N, C-alpha and C positions, 0 to 999 in steps of 0.2 A: 509454572514459574518463569518469569521473564528475566533474562540476564542482560544487563546493560554493559556496554563497552563505550568508553569515551574515546572518540577518534577525531581530534581537532582538525585534521586535514580533510574530513568528509566534505564533499562539495554541496551537500544539502544539510538541513537541520537534523534529520534522522533517516534511518533506513532499517527495514526489517529483513533479517536473514535468520529464519527460525533456527534456534530458539533465542537468538540475540536481537537486541535493538541497539544499533549503533547510534550514538548521539554525538553531535559536533561539540556540545558544551554540557558540562555537568549539570548546570541549572535546568536543562531541559527535562531532567528526571521528574520535575514538579509540574510540567505542562501536561495536564490530564488529557486535553484534546489531542495534542501531538501523539501522546502514548496510545490513546484509543485508536487513532488513525493507523499507527504501526501494528497494533494488536489485531486490527481488522485484516491487515496483510498477513499476519501470522495464521489466522483462520483460513484465509484463501490458500496459503501455501500448504497447510495441512490437508485440506480437502482435495487438492490437486497433486498430492504426493510429491511436493517440493519441486522436483525437476520439471514437471509439466507446467507448473506455475511460471517458472522462470522462462521457459521456452515460449509459452503463450504471451507472457508480458513483453518479451523482446519482439516477437512477431507483431503483436498489436501495436507496439511503439513504431516499428519500422513501416507498417502499413499506414499508420496515422501520419508519420513524417512525410511519406510520399504524397498522401492525401492533402495535408494542410501546409506543407512546406515551412513548418515552424516547429522548433523543438518544444516550445511551451504548449502550443495547441496539441501537438502529438502526445505529450505527456498527460495533459489534462483530459484527453479523450481515451486513455487506456481504460478498459472496462474495470480493472481492479482499482485504479485511482478514482474513477467516478464513484464507485461504491464507498470507498474510504472517505473521500471528501464529503459526500452527501450525508454520511452518518457519523463523522468524527465528533460532532457536538452532542450526540446522544450517547452518554456514558453507559447506558443500559442496552445498547444496540446488540452487543454480542450475546446477550441472554435470550434474545428473541429472533436473531438472524436465522433465516432459512438457508439450507444447504444450497450451494452454488448461486447465492444471491447476486454475485457479480454478473451473471449471465441473464438475469431477469430484466425485463424492461429495456432491452437493447433496441435502440432505434436503428432501423435498417435504411 
């Protein structure tokens, strides 16, 4: 079960912090693609036992920031975001997603 919290000061449209999905606007509860993206993050968080997900997310972002010198590029190249963006359109993705899918097909 997903719990929604409306948080108007959120700097992004939505954010997943298991078991919550924080939304900037109430209307976003109807955006199936956005919610699918955040639910993909929930699955990532569960399989990495939550804390490890946040640690790896932050490390990946900081390495990318050093590498790309751009917040946007750093964010878009986080392995967890790459998986979520690549599959947010597929509303059945979580039914077939393989464990640790974020780490598959990583280009070195």
